[in-house]
Structures are given as structure tokens and as C-alpha cells.
N, C-alpha and C positions, 0 to 999 in steps of 0.2 A: 494434546495429538495434534501436527500437520502432516498434511499430503497435498503433493504440488507436483506442479508440473513446467514444466521450460522448453521452448520452442524457438533455436532461434534459424533464421533463415540464409542465403547468401549475399538475399541485397540487404541487408543488416537488419531487418523487423526482428525483433523479438519479443516473444507473448510468455508472461506466464500465470498460472491459475492456481490457488491455494482456499484450500479450505481448514478451518482452525478449531478447534475444539478445547476453551477453556472449562478445563474440570472443577474451578471454583467457581466460576461465573455463575449469575444468574439466567434463566427464559424469559422473566416478568418485567419488563422495563419499570415498571411501576417500582417496587423494588427493587432496584441494582444500588448498591452501595458503594458512594462516591468517596466514604473517606479512604480507602485506601490507596486509589488514585491521588486526592491529596495529598498524602501522605508520603508520596513517593514509594510506596512496596507495588505497586501495579498498574500498569498501561490498558487493563482490559477489565470491564463490569461484566458483558455479558458471556452468554456461553458459546456461541458459536459465530464465527466469523466467518466472510468468503473476500477475499481478495485480486484484481487484479492486474497485473503491468502490460504498459507496451511502448515500445521504444523504437525510432527510427531513426538512423544519421543519416542527416540528410548531406552535410559534406568530411569529411575528416573532422573538422572542428567543431561541426554543429549537431545536437542532437536533438530531436523531441520527444517529450517522452508525456504517459495516461495513465496515472494509477490513480486504482477505486478501492474502497475499502468498506463493505457494507457489514453491520449485523442482520446476519440471516434470520434471529429471533422477532424481529420489530422493525425490519425493513429500511432502516435508517444507515444513511451511511456519507459516505465524502468522494468526491470526485478531485483530482488534482492533476491539472495538465502543467509541464512543465517544461522548459527551454533551456540548453545547457550549450556554453559555446567556450571553448579553449581559448584563453586569450594566451597563452604562453606556458612552456613546460612544468607543469604540476601546479597553474595555476587556471581554473575555471571559473565563470559567472553563470551564474540561475537566477531565472526568474521563473515563479508560477504563482499560481491563482489559485 
């Protein structure tokens, strides 16, 4: 099950919040089974995840974004800042850490 909300503002700021319940995942990080991930059958091992995204169009050609994904059960997560630039029609360059 996935529940989320998006909001876009006139100044090009966009915000997204999502909560995800993986019915097949586990809530005990010690017992996570990574075999399905390695085999390519799933991307998630935990049961509950949260995510946020924020982006802002600096110019018509440049955008900055910040994405977060966290495991609600054990508190682990990832923070992903990103910069995108439109070099030409249908050709964008992006960098993130």
C-alpha cells in the first residue's frame, strides 16, 4: 500500500511525501532476507518506508532536488541531493551525491 501527497507552488517549488507498506517485508532488521534483492525480484526488504522529495526550478534550464528515503522500522535511510541542467532539447545532465 502506498499513500502520498504532492504539492506544487507557483514559484516552482514542489514537495512530495509518501508512506509505503511492504506486506512481504519484515520489521526486524536482523532478519532481513537480501536474497530476493540480489536475485532482482524485489528492491525492498523492510516493511515500512517513508520518502520525501523537494525540487526547485532555479532557471528554465536548471533544477535542484533533494530526495530522502528511510526505513521507518529501523531508522536507516538515504539522503540524495541532485542538480539537473538541460543542455539541449531532450538532453539533460544531472549530478548528485
